[in-house]
C-alpha positions in Angstrom: 92.2 86.0 81.1 93.0 89.6 81.6 96.7 90.6 81.4 98.4 93.7 82.7 97.8 96.9 80.8 100.9 98.8 79.7 100.7 102.6 79.8 103.9 104.3 78.8 106.0 101.3 79.7 104.4 101.0 83.1 102.5 97.8 83.9 99.1 98.5 85.5 97.5 95.8 87.6 94.2 94.4 86.3 92.6 95.3 89.6 93.3 99.0 88.9 91.5 98.7 85.6 88.6 96.9 87.2 88.4 99.6 89.9 88.3 102.4 87.4 85.7 100.6 85.3 83.5 100.0 88.4 83.8 103.7 89.2 82.7 104.6 85.7 79.7 102.3 86.0 78.8 103.8 89.3 79.0 107.3 88.0 76.8 106.3 85.1 74.3 104.8 87.5 74.1 107.9 89.8 71.5 109.7 87.7 69.3 106.6 87.9 69.8 106.3 91.6 68.9 110.0 92.1 65.8 109.5 90.0 64.7 106.5 92.2 65.3 108.7 95.3 68.1 106.4 96.5 69.1 108.9 99.3 65.7 108.6 101.0 65.9 104.8 101.4 69.1 104.7 103.3 70.2 106.5 106.5 73.7 106.9 105.2 73.6 107.2 101.3 77.4 107.5 100.8 77.9 104.3 102.7 75.2 102.5 100.6 76.8 103.9 97.4 80.2 102.5 98.5 78.5 99.1 99.0 77.1 99.3 95.5 80.6 100.2 94.2 82.1 97.1 96.0 79.4 94.9 94.5 80.0 96.2 91.0 83.8 95.7 91.5 83.3 92.2 92.8 81.0 91.4 89.8 83.6 92.7 87.4 86.4 90.6 89.0 84.3 87.4 88.9 82.7 87.8 85.5 85.5 89.3 83.4 
């Protein structure tokens, strides 16, 4: 079970840590998505990218 992270005496919710980790994973995946021509597959690539972010975040919450 993941407990709160303490930074300088301030408790940070586990959700904030998961959200930051999901963002880091998405940023690491962006070059691969660009290589696969991700933007040509979807009519609205930023919305599709937001959906991928939410899927990554959900997976982190469920699996960690």
